[in-house]
N, C-alpha and C positions, 0 to 999 in steps of 0.2 A: 556280436559279442566276441571278445578275444578268447581264443582257446588257451588251455593250459600250455600246450606246446609252443604257441606263438609268444605267449607272455614270458615263458622261460628263455626263449631265444632272445627276446628283447633285453634280457637282464645281464648280458655278458660283461658289461663294463665294470662291474664290481670285481671281476677277476684280476684286473691289472694290479690292484693293491693287495688283494688277498691271496693271489697265487704267487706272490713274491716279486711282482714287478715294481694308475695313477687312477625418464632419464632427464630425469629432471635434474637440472643443476649441473650437468656435465658440459664441458666444451663441445661444441658441435664439430662436425667434420670440417666445416668451413673455417672455424676459428682455430682449430688445432693445427700446429705445424705438420708438414709431411714427414712421416717417420717410417723407416724400414722399407721404402718403396723399391729399393734396389736389391733387397735381400729376398731371395726366392726359395732357397733350400736351407734347411735347418737340421740340427741334430741335438737331441738331449744327451747330456753327459753328467755322470755323477760327480760329486765333489771329491777333493783329494787328488793328489798327483796321479797321472796315468800309470798303470802297471807296466813295467818293463820298458818305458820310454820317457821322453821329456815332454813338457807341455808344448814346446816348439815343434817337436817331431809329430806329436799327435795332431796339433792344429794344422801343420803342413800337410799331413795325409788327408785330413778332412777337406782342406781348401783345394788340393789338387784334384779331388774327386768331384768337386762342384758344390760343396757345402759352403755357405756364406755366413751363416749365423749359428752360434753355439748357445744352447740353453743350459746353463751350468748350475747344477745343484750344490752350490757353495755360497755361504752367506757370511763367512768370516771376512771382515773388511780388509784385513792385512793380506789375506790370500788373494782377494779380488783385485786389490791394488797392484799386486805382483803379476797376476795372470793377465789382466786386461791389456797391458802394453804388448805382451807376447802375442795375444790373439790379434790385436790390431796390426802388428808387424806381419803376421801371416795372412792378413786379409780377411779376418773374421770379425763380425760384430759379436760382442759378448753381452748376453742377457742373463739375468739372475732368474733361475727357475725356483719360484717361491711357493712352498706349501702354505696354504692360507687358512681355511676354516678348520682343518684338522691340525690341532696343535695341543701339545701338552705343556706349553710354556707358562700357562696361567693357572694350572691345577692347584698349586699350593696357595697362591695369593687370592685367586678369584674362582673358587669352585662353582660359584653361582653363575658364572658366565657360560656354562656349558649347555648344549642342546638337551632337550627333554623329550622323551617319547610318549606315546599315547597311554602308557602305563604309569606315567609320572616319574620315570627313572632317568636320571641325567647320565650323559656319557662320562662325566667326571666320576660317577659312582660305579657304573657297570656298562662299559662300552660294548657295542654290538660286534659280533664276529671275532675280533682280535683286540688285544689290550691297547694297541696304539690308536684305535679308532675313537679318539677323544675330540669330538667336534664342538666348536663354539656355536652359540646361538646368534644368528644374524640379526635378531630383533633388538639387541641391546646397543644403545649408543656408545657405551663404554667399549664394547667389542669393536665397533667400527672405528672408534678413535685409536684403539691400540693397533689395529691392522693398518690403518692409515699411517701411523708412526713407523711401523715396520717397513712398509714399501717406500715411504719418503726417505728413510735413512739409507736404504739400499740405493735408491735412485740418485742420491747425492754423491755416490762414490765415483771418483774420476775413472773414466774408461768404461763404466757400465752404460750400455746403450739403451737398455730397457729392462722391464720387469715382466716376467710371465707368471700369471696366477695359476696355481694348481690346487686341486681339492677345494675349488670355490663352489661349494654345494652343500647339501644335506647328506647324511650317511645314506648308503644304498638301501632302498626300501626292500629290495629283493636281490638275491644272488643267482648266478647262472646254475642250471641244474647240475652241471658237472662238479660244482663245489659244495652243493648242499649236503651230500653225505659226509663230507669232511667235518662239517659242523653239526651233524645230526639233525639236519633240517629237511623239511618237505614243504616248500613254499609254492603255493599256487595262487596266492593273492597277497595283498598287503596285510601284515600282521601288526598288532599294536606294539610289539617289542621292537620292531624295526621302522616304525612310522614316527618320524621326528617333526618338531615344530611346535611342541606343546609347552615350551617354556612359559612361565607366568606372564612374562612381558609380551610374548606372541599372542597368548590367549586374550590378554587385556586389549591389545591393539586391534585384534580381529573383532572382538565383541564391540568395541567402540565404533568400528567401521560398519558392522553388519547387524549388530544387536544379538549375535549368536555366540555362544561359547563353543569352540570346536569340539570340546569333549562331549557335548550333548548331540552332535550330529549323528543321524542314523547310519550314514555310510560316508565316512570322511573321504574315502578314496574316490567317490563319485561326486563330491561337492565342488562345483566349479569355482565358487568364491573362495573356498578354503585352499584349493590348489593354487589359484592365482595369487592369493595372499602370500603363499610361501615362495612362489616364483619371484614375486616382487621384492621380497625381503633380500634374496640373494642379489637381484638386480641392483637394489639400492646400495648394497655393500660394494659391488663392482663399480658403481657410479662414483662412490666416495673414493675408492682406491685409484680409479682412473684420474680423477681430479688431482689427487696427491702426486701421482707420477707425472702427469702433464705439467704440474707446477714447476717441475725441474726440467721440462722440455725433453722428456724421455718417452720412449715407446712403451705401451702396455699391451700385452696379449694374454691369452688364456688357453690352457689345455682343457678341453671340454669333451663330453661324451659325443659319440660319432655323428648323430643326427639330432636335429631339434626335437623330434618326437621322442626318441629314446632318452634324451637328456631330461625332458620334462617328466616323462613317465617314471624314471628310476631314481633321479636325484634332485628333482625340482629345479633344474637349470633351464632358463629360457634365454639361452645365450645369443640367439639371433637378434635380440633387442639390446644387447649390452653395448656400452659406449667404448669399444676397444679399437685399437689400431690394426689388430689382426686376431684371427681365431685359428687354433690348431686342434681340430677334432681328432680324437684318438680312434681312427678308423681301423680298428684291429679286427679283421675279418673273422679270425678263429674264435674270438670271444663270443661271437654271435652264430657260431656253427655255419658260417658262410664260406664261399670260395672267393678267390682273389677278385673276380670281376665285380663282386658286391661293392668293392671300394668305389668304383665309378658311380654306382647308384647312390651310395651314402653321401659322397661328395656333392653330387648334383643336388640332392635335397638341401644340404647346407648352403650351397651357393645361392640357390633359389630363394632361401629364406632371409639371407643377409642383405643389407644395404649394398648396392653395387660398388660403393667406394671402400668397403671393408674386405680385405683379401682373406681368403681361406687357404691354409697350408695343411695338406692332409697328413696326419700322423700315420706312420706305418710301423708295424710290430715286427722287428727284424728276427727274433727267435723263431717265428713261424714263416719266414720268407727266405728260402734258399736263394743263392745269388741270381739264378735265372728267373725265379718268381719275383724277386725284388724289381727287376726290370719290368716285368708285367704289371706289378703294382704301381710303379711310377707312371706307366703309360695310362693305366685306368684312372689314376688320380687326375692326371692332366686332362683326359677326355671328359671327366666329370666337371671340369672347370676350376680345379685347384690352381692357385698361383704358383705353387711349388709343393714340396714335401718336407716332413719333419720326421726324422728317424728315431725310433726308440729301440735301442740307444747305441751310442758309440761302442760300449763294451761288448755288444753282440756282433759287431761287424768284423768279418774276416778279411784277409787280403783279397779273396775272390769277390766278396761283397763290394769292397772299395773299387776294384777293377770294373765290375759290371755297372756300378753306380756311375762311375766316370763316363762310361760309354753311353748310357741312356741320358744322362743330364746334358751331355755335350751334343746330343743329336738334335 
């Protein structure tokens, strides 16, 4: 049995968003063109012009340190068309960092598209934890159509080399212990308020498959069929989006929770089975009350679960990595089998970070 302490340690991924910080029908690996094989080190970067410098200067700093791909949180087509040639000139691939299931874009027109918890409450009405936690329901074909249109539109922009999916999941079913007091919570198990997947469409589909209404399950958290159903719903969304991006011959990746087990447990992500060109697990050791060497263990678990042809790039959380520890983190990621690293984020990098990064990436 999982102890309370272990369960809470597993829950750290929710901290990224809440503490202010994140196959059937798809083309096979054989059919899909090779994408991103030469890009091994990445950095997430917020949208908008860099503070105190130009795009060219910022991209030049990144490339000089060994970064080859930028995951840019910007979706304005006019900005992307301006920035993409600058990135290319500086030797960087530009990928759009796209928030997916968490979206307020459809609240007014389609409040019925939003995820519903075990109490029957939608994130459109009362989101969990914070107001912006408005998650869509993956069970609806209309939601999948809308998301496919979003990524297809972005993938068609000249100079955009790929799309990265973020928040491609259900809401966190439990938060890390360090954040629970902030929200007046004491979570030692899954509570109905934070347990999502009960949209009428989800319930109907599950009942058609199994003959059971999930609301009548004695212990939903322990029902393997119900758990797998929700994993599969997110996987089917990813499959649809991968097809939409691949139709434009662009790369698709995802920012995911740090290990397959943590991802399944906390946000219903079964990312090792997703049809992606790359995965970038957020291996943020401090969120799990771990030390830097844990990065190697977490990366190894992910690499072991993935198809050997799918590269894993280890996400590293810069605010908790002083320059010397960043070097250590990169080495542990490589030792675990990561193809490279992805830094969260450019805004937290100091001159000393860039200098040390350059040293370790060139070694």
